[in-house]
N, C-alpha and C positions, 0 to 999 in steps of 0.2 A: 653432208652437204648443205655448203651456204647458198642457198636458191632462196630469189625474192618472192613476194606474195603473188606475183603476179605467175613466175613458174611454176610455185607450189599447186597455185589454183588448176595452171592447166594441166599440169600432171595429174592431179586427182580426177580432173575432167575425163582425160585421155584414157586412164585406166577406168572410168566408171562407164565410160562410151565404149569401150573395147568389150568391156564385160557386157553390155546390154546389146551389142551387136550380136555376141556371142552367143547370147541367150536366145535373142529373137532369129537367131538362124538355125538354131536346134529346135525351138518351137515349131518353126516353118517347116523344117525339113520332118518332125514328128508328125507335125498335121498333117502334110500331104502323104504321108506314110498312113495313117491312119485313115485318109480318106479315100488312098488307093485301095486297102483293104475290106474296106467297107462295100467301094465300089465291086471287086470282085466277089464279094462274098455275096453281094444280093445278085449280082447276075448270075451265078453259079448255084446259086440255094436249090435249086432242083437238078443237078447232076448227079448227085448219090440216087434220087428218086428215080431217074432216067435209066441209070446202070442198072437198078434193083429190076425195074418194070420190064426192060429190053432185052439185055445182056442175060441175066439169071435167070429168064425163064420162070417167072413167079409161080408156075405150077409143078415146079420139080420139087420132089419131096428131099433130096438130097442135094448135094456140089459136090462133085469132085473137084479135090485139092488141084490136080494137075492141070484140072481144064479152068480152073480159077486163077492161077498163077498166070496160064496161058495169057486170058483175057484180061487181066492186069497188065500185063506187060504190052497186049495189045493198045489198050488205053492211053498208056504214058508213053509211047511211041506216037500217039496221034495226038497229043498235048502233055510236052514234057515237063512242063511247070505243077501236075497233079501228080500225087501219089494215093494208089487207091488200097483201102484195107478192110478185111471182111473181122468184123468183130460179133463175139458170141453176146449172149444176154448178161454178162456180169462185166465187160469190156474187155475180155481177152483176145489177142490178135489169133484168129485162126488163120488168117489167109493173107498172101503180101508178094509182091514180086520186088522187094529190096534187095540190093546186090548184099551177098555173104560181108557180113559185120557192120552194115550200115544200120540195121535194126538195133536202137539200142534199148526199148523200152517194150515190155511184151503185155503191157495194159494199159487202156487208154479211160481216163475218168469220162463217165458216161453223163454226169451232170451238164456239161456245157453240151453234148450231143442233146439229150432230152430237151433244154431251153430253147436251141435251133429249131427243132421240131415244133414245137409249142410256139415258133412265131416270134420268140424274145426280137429286142430290139440289136441292131447290128452297129459294132460289128463286134461278133462273139468270137472268142479264141479258146482252143482246144489243143489238148496236148497232141506233142510232134514225137511221132514216132521212133525218129531216128533223131532226138536230141534229150537229154535225161531233166530238164527243165528248160526246153522251147516250148512256144506255144505260138500257133497261128491259126489264120481263120480257115474254116473247113465247109465242107457240105454233108449232109448226113442222111440217112433215110432207115427204117425198118423195113426188114425183111419177113416173110410171108412164113418161112421154115423156121424164123426166131434168128436174133442178131442184127447185127445193123452193116451198112455200107458207109464206111467213113473214109472221105475223099479230102485230103488235106490240099488246099490250092495254092498253094505257093510253097512250093518243094524245094528240094536240095537246088535242083537245077536252077528253078528260079532266082534263091539267094545267091549262087553263082554271078550268074548275068546283073542281078541287080545291084551287087558289089561292085562289078566292074565298070558298069554304068555311074554309079556315085563317083568313084573315084576319078571316072574321064568328065562327066559332063556337068552333072549336079553339083559336086563338090566344090570344083571349079567357078562355077555362076556363082555359088553362094559365097563362097570368100571373095569373088571379086566384087559382088554387093555388097557384102561387108565392108570391104576396103574401101570402096567407093561411099558409103554411107558413112564410116569411119572418120576418112579425110575432111570431107565436108563437114561434117559434126566439129571435128576438133577446129578447121579454119573458123567456123562460126563462133565457138568459143573461147578462143585466143583472142579475137575481135571484141566477143563481149567483155572479157575480162579486162582487156585493155582500156576499153573504155568505162569499165567500172574501177579500177583500179587508178586512171588516172590523175583524180579529185587525190587520192591518198600520196600519189607520188609530188603532185604537186606541195600538198602538207607538210610532206617530208622534207621537200627542199627549203618550205619557207622555215620549218623551225631548226633546220641545220644552219640555214642563216641567221636565224637568232641566237643559235646557240655558240656560232664563232665570233658575234657582237655585231651584226649588220643589222639588226631589226630594224634600225632607222632608214634600209635602204629596199623595205620590202613593197613601198609604192612605187620606187622607181626600179625594182628589180628586173620589170619587163617579166613577171610571171601574169599569166592571165588572171583576171577577175583581183587584181591587188589592189584596184581603185575603192575610193569612198563608193560609189555608184555600186558597183558589183558587190561590195560590203551590203547595205542594202536591200539588195534584188537576191542575194543566198538566201535568208532565211525563207523570202517565200513562195521556195521550190520545194519545200518540205523534205531537204536532201540533208541525210543525217551528216556525210560528210561535209556538205557543202556548212552546215549548221556549226559541226566542230572546227571546222577551219576559220568561219567567222569568228566564234567565240576565241580561237587562239590569237587570231589578231586583234582582237581587244583586247586580251590578256596581253598580248605584246606591247600595245600600246599605251595600256597602264601601266605597265612596268618599265617601260621607256619613258613616259612621264615623270613616275616617281621617281626614278631613277637619278634624271636629271633635276629634278626638284633636290635630292640628296644631296648630288654634286654642287647644284648652286650653293644650298646652306650649309653645307660644310665650305663650300669658298666664301660665304658669307663671314661666316664663323670665324675663319683664319683673319680675316680682314678685319674684321671686329676689334677681336684681341689685338691684333698690330696697332689698331687703332685707340682703344681703351688705353692700352700702354702707354702708347703717346699722350693722351689727356691725364694719365694719372702722373706722369713723369714729369711733367711742367709743375703743378702745386707742389709733389713731393719735393722738387729741388727746391723749391721756392721755400717751402715748409721748413726744410734741412738745412737752408743756408741763412735765415733768418733766426731759427734756434741756436744753429752753430755761432752766429754773431754775440746772440745774445748770454752764450756760455763762455767765448774766450774773451769778449771786451764788456762784459758786466759792470765794472769797477768803472769804466772809461765815458760811457753811455748816460745823458741825461735822462731824469724821469721821463721826460716827454718822449725821448726816442724809445727808450725801452716800452713804454707803453704802444707807441706805436708800432714797434716790430713783435709784440704779443698781438696787437689784433690782425697782423696782417697774416702771424703764423696760424691764429686762430681761424681768421676766415679760410685760410688754405689747406686748412684741416677739415673745417666742415665742408669743403668742395669736394676733398677725397671721402668722406664720408657718406654724402648724398651720392655721389657716383658709384660708391660701392653699393651705396643700399639698394639703388635702382637697378644694375646688375644683377643684384641678388632677386631683387621683385621680381625681373624679367623672367629669370633662370625659372623660378617656380612658376609663374604664370605658363610659361611654352611649355614645360612639362609636364603638365596635366596635375601639379603638387595644389593648384588653386581651383576652388569650384562654387561657382555663384549659388548665392542662397537668395531666392527671390522673396520679397516683402514688400506689401502695398504703405507707402508713406507718400507725403504732400513733396511735389519736386519744388512747391514755392518755397518754403520751411525751409527744405536744404539748401537752394541757391541764396536765400535769406545770409545762414547760418555761414557759406563759403564765402560772400561777399562782406562779411563783416572782419573775414580773418584777415582779409586784403586790404581794411580800410586805411590802416598805417601805411603800407608800403605805396599803396597809389598816392596819399598824401605827400609821403617823402619825393616823390617824381612828380607834384602836381598836376596829378591826372586824375579823370571826372569818372567815376564808376557808375554805370545806368543798369537799370533794369526795365525791361520791358513785359508787363506780365497782366493778362486779360484778368476783367473783374471775376470770373469763376473758370477754375482748370481743374479739371479729373485729377484723381490721385494716379500713381502709377505703379508698377509693379517690375522691381528690378532689387539686385544687391543693393541697400543703402551704404554699404562701405563703399564698394567698388564706385558708384556713381558721384561719391561724395571725394574720391581721389579724383575721377576723370575731371569735374568741373574744379578742382586746385589744382592740376596740372594746368589745363587750359586757362586758366585766370594767371597762371604763374609765368606762363609763355607769353600772356598777352601784356602782362604790363612788364615783364623784363623787356620786349623789344617796342614796346610803345616808347615813341620820343616824350620827352618834357611837354606837358600840357596839352598832350593827348586824351585819347576819350577810350575807356575798355566797356563792353555795352553785352548787357546778357538777355536772350529774348526768348521767351518762352511762349509758344502757338499750340493751340488742340487743332490737329486735321487727322480725319479718315481713322477715329478711333486709335490715336495716339498722340502724343506729347512729342515735339520738335522742340529742343535746346539748341540754341543759336549762338554762341561768343565771337564776340568780332572787335577787331581793335581798328586804330588809326596809324600804326606802324607803317613800315616799309614793305610789309608783306612779302609774301613766298616768292623767288626766283621762280621763273618757268621752268629753269633748269631741274627744279628740287620738288615741282610741285608731282610729277608721275611716282616720286619714290618717299613722298612724304611720311609715309607710314612705316617703313622698309627699316631696315637694322641701320643705322649710322658707320658709314665707313668710306674710306678715301678710295675714288674709284679713277684713275687717270688723272690722278693729280690733285681732285676736287673733291671736295668732301659731299656725301652722296647720303641721303635721309633727313630726317627730320628731327632727329634726336631721341634719348631713350625715354623721355617725358611722355611723347606722342606716339612712340611704339609699345608702351604700357597702356597708354588710353585705348588704343584700338584693340587693345590684345583684352581688356576689362571689357570694352564694349563688346567683342564677340562671344563673349562667358555669357553676357546676358541678351543674345539675341540680336545686336545692332551694331553697328560701326559709324566711326567719323569720315566725315568726306567733306573736301574742301569747296566752298562755295565760290565760284568762279565769277568775273567782273565786280568785286566790290572792293573799297577803298580798304588799305590796308588787310588783312588778313581775317578770314570767316571759316570758322568751322561750324559743322552742324551734325546733330546725332540725334535719334529720335527713340522714344522709350513706350513700352504698349501700355496703356491707361486699363487701371484696375478694377473699371464698370462701376464707379461711383464715385461723385464729386467730393473735392474738399471743399473746405468752407472758403468762404471769399477772403481773399489777402491781397494786399498790396504792399509792394517795398518802397519805403520811399528812397530817392536815389542819393547814392551816396558819394558824395563830391567831397572833394579836398582840393582847394586851391589857394594857391600861393603864389 
């Protein structure tokens, strides 16, 4: 049977409720019967003694059996519910007025009889002479002549009347009470189980929506409690189902965010491959064209033309090699193949070394290279090779995009337990449309080139491995980029860098 959780709980609850009602009814009927027997035995405790004292004349030395049977018959006519027996000292039945064939036992256990005579706690059950295993409440008294008067207080006539009464009234009342209690309990249980399992039904609905790909519609699904405020309040209720529901929503949100990020990265990767293919096609085509020209017209070209063609081919080859190297390096950075190895070094010395590498390119474009360094600057902790590459890329970009006669400057400042490195130029600056995506993958979007280039992307990845990041400083002339490195806890020696200026 394919039943829901609510239906299974309701079925189990209904079965337990009916069993409990039945057991309760049985216990109630049994308790009433025991109470009735106790009352009857307590009231009739002295009946046997009265018969022995008044009816059998204690001064008689012997009892005539026929007179005894007649006496017992008269007593049972007066009270049909009792049965009177005469027992000897061993419990054997010596006299009775039972119809022929109704007497099953010829012996009665005297232990209950003596217990009743001694005043034991009621009810006390003795043997029923008209049943081979039945036990009933009785009254008993010893005789002076020997033996006992044994009176069964609820005999066969009483049992027949009690059976009819129980079938007619008691059982009907009991069954009706059981049915009423079961119905009320079942209704209450169904309502309670509905309230208990309602959060589970909501959670199941949300899981089905998530499984069908509608995880993004959970907040708009109309499901009660699908809002952000409800997600905050549910854990405060200490409700395990609500906590599970909140955890599922958080998991669904994380999966949805990660899935969107993966789709975005895949889209960027596809577009980047297309863009890189386009960027590679131009220099490769130029390289192939000049080499083909040199191969076919080597005898017809002058020495100056061959030299110029070779220079162009070498420049295009270097461009292709640099682009391929950048792609390889970026792939290693993004896939965790490169890890930062922090060490303590002087950022002042490193900046000086990098500036010296760009002295000739700056001189060729008549640019001024400047450095701003305070008298005392603490050492920093980072991967020396990565930070050198970061400064190299930033200065290379600045020199390439700064017009002739411009200025490129590197400033080092100490602030709040760290050293800020700022690289600025007097070039045209970053267009507003590209500032937000400056450190993202470069690819064409809507016909326009998006992103700042592979060099800036490599810079950002390396700084992230060192616990930092580059950011664009707004409101400056040209382009200004800044990143921060943590200090190593000790100061480096005072150093000053002379301005490296090349003016032509």
